[in-house]
C-alpha positions in Angstrom: 23.1 12.0 86.8 24.4 15.2 85.3 23.8 18.5 87.1 21.5 19.7 84.3 19.3 16.7 84.7 18.6 17.0 88.5 14.9 17.6 89.2 14.1 20.1 91.9 10.7 19.7 93.4 9.0 22.8 94.9 8.5 22.8 98.7 5.1 23.6 99.8 4.7 27.2 100.8 7.9 28.2 99.0 8.0 30.3 96.0 9.9 28.8 93.1 11.9 31.3 91.1 11.3 31.5 87.4 14.1 29.8 85.4 15.6 32.1 82.8 14.3 31.3 79.4 16.7 30.6 76.6 14.2 31.5 73.9 14.1 35.0 72.4 11.6 37.4 73.9 9.6 37.5 70.7 9.0 33.7 71.0 7.8 34.1 74.6 5.5 36.9 73.5 4.1 34.7 70.8 3.2 32.0 73.4 1.1 34.5 75.4 -0.9 36.1 72.7 -0.9 35.5 69.0 -2.3 39.0 68.2 0.3 40.7 70.3 3.1 38.5 68.9 2.1 39.5 65.4 2.2 43.2 66.2 5.5 42.9 68.0 6.9 40.9 65.1 6.0 43.7 62.7 7.7 46.3 64.9 10.8 44.1 65.1 11.0 43.8 61.3 10.6 47.6 61.0 13.4 48.1 63.5 15.6 45.7 61.6 14.9 47.5 58.3 15.7 50.9 59.9 19.0 49.4 61.4 19.9 47.9 58.0 19.3 51.2 56.3 21.4 53.1 58.8 24.2 50.5 58.3 24.1 50.8 54.5 24.3 54.6 54.8 27.2 54.4 57.1 29.0 51.9 54.8 28.4 54.2 51.8 29.8 57.1 53.8 32.8 55.0 54.8 33.3 54.0 51.1 33.1 57.7 50.1 35.7 58.6 52.7 38.0 55.8 51.6 37.7 56.9 48.0 38.4 60.5 48.8 41.4 59.4 50.9 42.7 57.2 48.0 42.4 60.2 45.6 44.3 62.4 48.0 47.0 59.8 48.4 47.2 59.4 44.6 47.6 63.2 44.2 50.6 63.1 46.6 52.3 60.2 44.8 55.1 61.0 42.3 53.7 61.2 38.7 55.5 59.7 35.8 54.7 61.4 32.5 54.2 58.4 30.2 54.1 60.8 27.2 57.6 62.0 27.9 59.4 59.1 26.3 62.8 60.4 27.1 62.5 59.4 30.7 62.7 56.1 32.3 59.5 54.5 33.5 61.3 53.8 36.8 61.0 56.8 39.2 64.4 58.4 39.5 66.3 59.6 42.6 64.5 62.6 44.2 61.0 61.1 43.8 59.2 58.8 46.2 60.4 55.4 44.9 57.8 52.7 44.0 57.4 49.6 46.2 59.0 47.5 43.5 62.1 49.8 43.2 62.4 49.9 47.0 62.6 46.1 47.0 65.2 46.0 44.3 67.3 48.7 46.1 67.2 46.7 49.3 68.4 43.5 47.6 71.1 45.3 45.7 72.4 47.1 48.8 72.7 43.8 50.6 74.5 42.3 47.7 77.0 45.2 47.5 77.7 44.9 51.3 78.4 41.2 50.8 80.8 42.1 47.9 82.6 44.7 50.1 83.0 42.2 52.9 84.3 39.5 50.5 87.1 41.7 49.1 88.2 42.4 52.7 86.6 45.8 53.3 84.7 46.9 56.4 81.2 47.8 55.1 80.5 49.7 58.3 83.3 52.2 58.2 82.2 55.8 57.5 83.5 56.0 54.0 81.5 53.0 52.9 78.3 53.2 54.9 76.3 54.8 52.1 78.2 53.2 49.2 75.9 50.2 48.7 72.9 52.6 48.2 74.9 54.9 45.9 76.0 52.0 43.8 72.5 50.5 43.6 71.0 53.8 42.4 73.9 54.3 40.0 73.4 50.9 38.5 69.7 51.4 38.0 70.5 54.6 36.2 73.1 53.0 34.0 70.7 50.2 33.0 67.5 52.4 32.6 67.4 51.4 28.9 65.5 48.2 29.9 62.5 50.4 30.8 62.5 52.1 27.3 61.7 51.1 23.7 62.8 52.8 20.5 59.2 53.0 19.2 58.2 55.0 22.3 61.3 57.2 21.9 60.6 58.0 18.2 56.8 58.0 18.1 56.2 61.7 18.5 59.0 62.8 16.2 58.3 61.0 12.9 56.9 62.9 10.0 55.6 61.6 6.6 56.8 63.9 3.8 54.6 62.3 1.1 55.3 65.0 -1.5 59.0 64.3 -1.7 61.0 61.1 -2.3 64.3 61.6 -0.4 67.4 60.2 -1.9 70.0 62.1 0.2 71.8 60.7 3.1 71.1 61.8 6.7 74.0 61.4 9.1 74.4 62.2 12.8 78.0 61.5 13.8 80.0 61.6 17.0 77.2 60.5 19.3 78.8 59.8 22.7 78.0 56.4 24.1 78.5 55.0 27.6 77.6 51.4 28.3 78.5 48.5 30.5 80.2 45.4 29.3 78.1 42.4 30.1 81.1 40.2 30.7 82.8 42.1 33.5 80.3 44.9 34.3 82.9 47.6 33.6 82.4 50.5 31.2 83.1 50.9 27.5 82.8 54.3 26.0 83.1 55.8 22.6 81.2 57.4 19.7 78.5 56.2 17.4 77.8 57.4 13.8 74.3 56.8 12.4 73.2 57.4 8.8 70.1 56.5 6.9 68.5 57.3 3.5 64.8 58.1 4.0 61.9 57.1 1.8 59.0 59.4 2.8 59.5 59.2 6.6 62.0 61.4 8.5 62.7 61.5 12.2 63.9 64.3 14.5 67.7 64.2 14.6 67.9 64.0 18.4 65.9 60.8 18.3 68.8 59.0 16.6 71.0 59.9 19.5 68.3 58.8 22.0 67.9 55.4 20.2 71.7 54.9 20.8 71.1 55.8 24.4 68.3 53.3 24.9 70.4 50.4 23.9 73.6 51.7 25.4 72.0 51.9 28.9 71.8 48.1 29.1 74.4 45.4 29.7 76.0 45.1 26.2 78.7 44.0 23.9 79.6 46.5 21.2 78.8 44.1 18.3 75.2 43.7 19.5 74.8 47.3 20.4 75.7 48.4 16.9 73.3 45.9 15.3 70.4 46.7 17.6 70.5 50.4 16.9 70.6 49.8 13.1 67.7 47.3 13.3 65.6 49.6 15.5 65.9 52.5 13.0 65.1 50.2 10.1 62.1 48.7 11.8 60.5 52.1 12.9 61.3 54.3 9.9 61.4 51.8 7.0 64.1 53.8 5.2 65.9 52.7 2.0 68.9 51.8 4.2 70.6 52.3 7.5 74.3 52.3 8.4 75.8 52.5 12.0 79.5 52.6 12.9 80.8 52.6 16.4 84.3 53.3 17.8 84.8 52.5 21.5 87.4 51.8 24.2 86.8 48.9 26.5 88.0 49.2 30.1 88.0 45.5 30.5 91.0 45.7 28.2 92.4 48.8 29.8 92.0 48.2 33.5 92.5 44.5 33.6 93.5 41.6 31.3 95.9 42.7 28.6 95.9 46.3 29.9 96.2 48.0 26.5 95.3 51.6 27.1 95.3 52.8 23.4 93.3 49.9 21.9 90.0 50.8 20.2 87.3 48.7 18.7 85.3 49.6 15.5 82.1 47.8 14.6 79.5 48.4 11.9 76.1 47.3 10.8 74.7 48.1 7.3 71.2 47.4 6.1 69.2 48.0 2.9 70.9 50.0 0.2 74.0 50.4 2.3 74.4 46.7 2.3 73.6 46.2 -1.4 75.6 49.1 -2.8 79.4 49.5 -2.3 79.2 53.0 -3.7 76.6 54.1 -1.1 78.5 52.4 1.7 81.8 54.1 0.7 80.1 57.5 0.5 78.9 57.1 4.1 82.4 56.1 5.3 84.0 59.0 3.4 81.6 61.4 5.1 82.7 60.0 8.4 86.3 60.5 7.4 87.0 56.8 7.8 89.0 55.7 4.8 89.0 52.0 5.4 86.2 49.9 3.8 84.1 47.6 5.9 
């Protein structure tokens, strides 16, 4: 027989201790008196309601404190002005980096250390200790164009001049361009010349240079870069025509490979009236002082 099933009989003259009851006190009270049990039950319900009310007030206070703490933390976080379309949406060096950027930097630093070790360098020597982080931050800056779009760049600087139908050519020339060749990840640098003939919409002149910057700050080839700039201007402004010419020197040809230090590459993209009219195209080239036809 299990210990819990052993029956203990009281000895005559001995006092049997009361076994502890496993039922709640309210149930015991109910067995003694129905009236008293009802009153006690009402009191118990009131106590529970008061406790529940205090808990809800405490929870509301805690929620209010958490909300205030969240607002205070948000005020301390770096703010990115989304209306300033000239800046990257990725926080730059000097601001508290976002969690996503921190993860990217950690991965890139590890990858750079691996590259240094693979070429036979000691990644722990003093001159190279901070190089992985420097290179990672530099690469994020050199490719910040992935975080920007031409429409964002140009949106606040486009004006409709309905009273005039423009037929003159607008040219911004000698825009310095720095980009990375997507084949070898080494730079190519040069100058871009942008021209367009408006209809009724004109854009701030600096925005043409910024459009070139958006596409140059990506992994590129010169042919695509030239075409993308022309297409972006055509898409946003809807002009009569767009012409873009770029001259650049590629360090994948200078530092390695054929090692030709004086070689330059010229590419062009012409759309609209520049594509249809040889006269218009030649006028553009003559204003650039480029005598050769495209």
